[in-house]
N, C-alpha and C positions, 0 to 999 in steps of 0.2 A: 503493499500499501503504500502510496509516495505520502512524504513526508506534510503534513498541513498541520501545524504546531499552533498556526493566525486563528484556529477555530476552536473550541470545543471538541471534546473528544467524544463520537458515538460508537459506540460499545454495538457486535454483531447483532445482540440480540433486541437494544432499540429501534436498529435500521429495522427488524425482522416486524417488529412491531408495527412502523409507520408504514411499512408496505403493505399490513394488515386492516391497517386506518383506510389503504387508500385501496382496496380491491375493488368499487362500484369505479374510478376513476381506469384503472387497468382495464377495464371489462371496460368499458369505454374506448379507450384506445385501442384494443383489439377487434374493434371496427364492429360496435350497434347497429342497427337495423330503423327505429326511430328515429323520425324527420329530426325532432332535437339534438342524436347524436352526427346529423349531419351536419345539421350547423352549427356543432362544438366544431368536427376535426378539423372545418378551414382557417380556422383561428387560435386550436390550443396545441401545442406540444409539448410530449411528453420523456423529457431526457432522462434516461436510465443509464447511473453511475455506480462508483463503489461510497461507500459512506463517509470517504473521505475528501470530496468535490466540493471548492469554494472558489467563488466569485464575488468581486463587491458587487454591492448592491446600485449602485448607479451605471454600472459597467451594464449588467445586465439588464435594467428598468431601460436603457439608452437604444440596448438593440430591441424588445419587444416595442420600445415606440416608433422604433422607426418599421420595425417588420411590420406590426402591426397584432404579433402573435402573441403569448401568452405560456411560458415554458413553466410547466409542470416537473419537478424531481423527482426520481422515483432511487431507493439506492436497500437494494439489499441485501448488501454485507461488503467485507471486506473482494478487494479484488477478485480473489481468489473465487468467493463467492459468485461474486456477479457474473465471471465468465461462466459453472455450470449450469445457475439460473438462465442466461441465456442460451442455453442448449437443450436444457431440457423445454426450456417454453420457443425455441423454435417456430414453430405451428401455428403460437397463440400471441406474438409479440408485447413485452411489457411495455414497447412506449413505441417512437416514432427513430430515437436517436439515443445510440450508445457515446460515453466515456469513457475511459477508464481501462480498458483491454490493453495490453503492453503484451513486447515483443518477446517474453516466454512465454503466455498465454496465444498469442493470437492467431496465428495456424489452426488452434484447434478450431476457434469459435469458424474462423472463413472457412474450414475445409465442411464443416456441419452444417454451414451455407444461413447460418445469423445475417451476414450481411448482404444488402441487395451493391452492384457499383457504384461508386459515383467516390468521387473529390474533385475539389473545387476548380475551378478552367483554371486560372489563375495562381494556383501556388507554386511555390517558389521553389526551384529545383534544388537547393539546397535541402528544406524543409521532405519535398516528396524524397530525397533521398535515405531518408532514415525507412522510409518502408521497404525494406529487400520485395525481390520480384513475384515471390509468390503475393505479398497484399499490397501489390502495385493496382492501381484506379476502385479499390474496396474501404482502405483505412489512411484515414488521412493524419499523420504525425501532429502532434498537440507542444508535449511539451516532451521532456528530456532529465535523466539527473543519472546517477550513479550510487547502487547501493553498496555500499561498506558498510564498516564495525566501524562505531564509535565508542569513544572512549572520555569518558568521566576526569576529567585531568586531577582535578580535586583530590580527589578520593588514591588518585594513583600519588600522588605529593603529600599527601597527608601521612600513610603507609608506607611513604620509604620506597614506594617499588617502582619498578623501570619500568615506564607504560611497551603494552607490544606495538610490534610495529609488522610484523607480517604476520601472515597463514601459518606458518607454521610455530609462531610463539602463542599461538591460540591452547596449543595442545600440547604448551610445556606445564613442570610442573606447578612453577610458581605461578599459574595464573589459574589453577585449579580454583572451580564451583565460582567461576569472576563474567562466565558468558552466558548471556542472553541470544540466542535466534529467532527466524520464528516458521515454521512449518510451513514447508514446499507443494505442500497438500491444499493448505486452506489459502495462504501468503503470496502473494505478486514477488513481495521482498526474499519471501525464503525461497521461494523457486529463483528471486535472480543469484540468491549467495549459492545455491545448492550449483546451478549455474557456473559463476569463478571459482567453488571450489575442483567440477569440473575441466576447467578449466585449464586451473594451474597446477594439476595432477594428472590429469591423463583418462580416459577409460581403463585402465590396468589400477591406478591411484587413488580417486578420491574414494572409493566405499576404507580405504586402511585411514583414511584424515581423518573421515569422519569415526569410525571405529576407537581413535584416539581423540577427536572431542568428546565423545559420549564415556569411554575414561575417563574424561580429565572432567565431568560435572559442568556439561553444557545446557544449558536450559531452553527444553520448548516451547513457544510460547504462541498460539494457536493465529495470532495477526499482530499488525506493528504498535496499532494503540498498546494492547495489551506488554507487548515486549520493550517498549518505549517509555510511557506513561506508567506502568503497573512494577513493574525488572530493573529498566533502568534506575541508575541512582544519581544521573546526571539529571534528570528530568524535571529533580526539583520536588520531586510527589511521594517521596518516602523509600524509592523501589532502592535494594540491598549490590544491586551486581552493575559493577562501574562500565561494561564491555556487554553493545549492547548494537543490532544489528539497525541500521538505522541507511541515514544518506550521509551524500557528501557534502550535502546543504546546511543538515540538521543544527551544525554549528552558529551558523549565521541567525539560527532561532535564542539563539543562549550566550548572546554577544554582550558583555554588562553594561551598565546602565550608562556610564562615562565612553563605551561603544571602543573603545579601546581592545578588547580580550575577548574570549568567548571561555565558557570555563566547560568545554567538550571541546574534542577535537575529531577530523576523521580519519581512519586511518589510510591513508590514498591509495595503500599498495594492498589491497583486499578487494577491490570493486567488481560492480559488473556492471556495463552501460542498460539503463534499462528507457526503455521510449514510451509514452502513450499516445495512443489512439484515438480519433472518435469515427462514426460511421453510420447509416442509417438501417435500419433494422427491414431487415425482409418482409412485408408486411405490413412494415406502416402506416397507418389511418391516415396521416398527414405527411406523404413522401416530397412535394413540395417545401413544406416546411422547411419540413428537418433538413435540405439541402441548404437552406437559405442558415438553422443553425451551425449546420456543419462547416460554412464559408466563416459565420461569423466565429465559434472557434481558433479560428486561423489569421482574424483581423487584426490589426493592429492591437487596438484596443483592450481585443480579449488577452491577447499574447504578451502584453507589459503588465496588464494584471498580473498574470501566471505568478512571478517573484514571489510577492507580495503575500496571494493570497493562499497559495501550492504550494511555498516552499522549492520546485522546481525551476530549470532553467525552460526559456521559451524556445520551442520548435526555431523558429524565427533569427538569427542569428544577427537581423538587423536592432533587433528591441535592446533597447539600453538596457543594465542590467544596478541593479542596489549599487549604492559606489563602496558596501563593505563584503560585497561576492566577494570578491577578488580576495581580500583577507581573508576571510572568511571561509567562507562555502566556492575554491576551484573545483573545478570536475578535475579526475586524474587522468596522468600523461598517458596511462600505460593499463586501463580497464582490462581484468581477465574477457577473452571473446567463447563462444561456441558457432558453429557457424549456424544459422536459420534453419536450414535443413536436415542437421542433429537434431536439433531442439528438438523440429515437429517430430522426423522421426522414432526418439528416442527419448523425448519429457514423461510419459506417461512408465514404462518401465526405470527412469533415474527416479520417479519418484516410490514408485515401488522398492527400488533398492534398497530407499533411502532410510526408507519404512520400516523395513525389515533391518537395517542396520542400526539406526538411531532409536527406535520407537520400542519395535514389536522387544 
């Protein structure tokens, strides 16, 4: 799940309650046959997203005023939950547009026929390049970020422990019972980190690495919110573990009041680059409006809003970034990589192997 610490934490359970409360809306978006349904379909859009999507009120209001559309949001849970729900409901879609499917899961939903073909006609080629060939023309890149391990720098200073710097360090006895990650079966950052370890140690070495992490007391949380806000000591909410899976941009959220330093840091040698996409759902009740919403998500106004609202880099490289990001939120120079075709071919197998190695 992308790092959206500028808004209150939403639990998956709470998001599920929200979905139940919106069932009448979802039914309408699925294609009601009455005259009121037909009238409302022309000016209402449902954006299906994960439970950490955020946009400034004035930015969204400007789009609604210009387009004449009203945007309603439905969040079934974390990004992994979102993907599962999209596949399960592909024949009765939850809405018109999806935001929050990332490059670790994208091929699954595209192959399942969840999305119809659409990309903005004037999409910057540098933005389009974030979508590999098998996604081209179907999903539109919206934001980018590096999933990395984060450190509570104050904890290490207070306890006179040298901070870890590499993936290998996390399995050393000095860091026993200090690390929390997220489950790749339910969390997109968790899957991104699993892919980082596969990129680092190869198809023959990653399981042994995770066995070492398990023996060293790694904790597995079900969602990014739980790992960061419940378990991580650096979030300021009572967590006990000073090493947590999050984002390279997360230290920009923990900058001190004087703006001169951050209380946390990212381990930039542990990262996997994540790209989040938007797309028009197959069977959308308002496909024309859906295309306008995807266009909006790539617009200068929305892209400029991304860093402050979602703590991710905008996909548009021409957007000006916050002044302190160069110091506190740099992207990794050399993130670990796994070929998109390999992810598509082995994702489920790798998750099953990870589960057998770490959880079972």
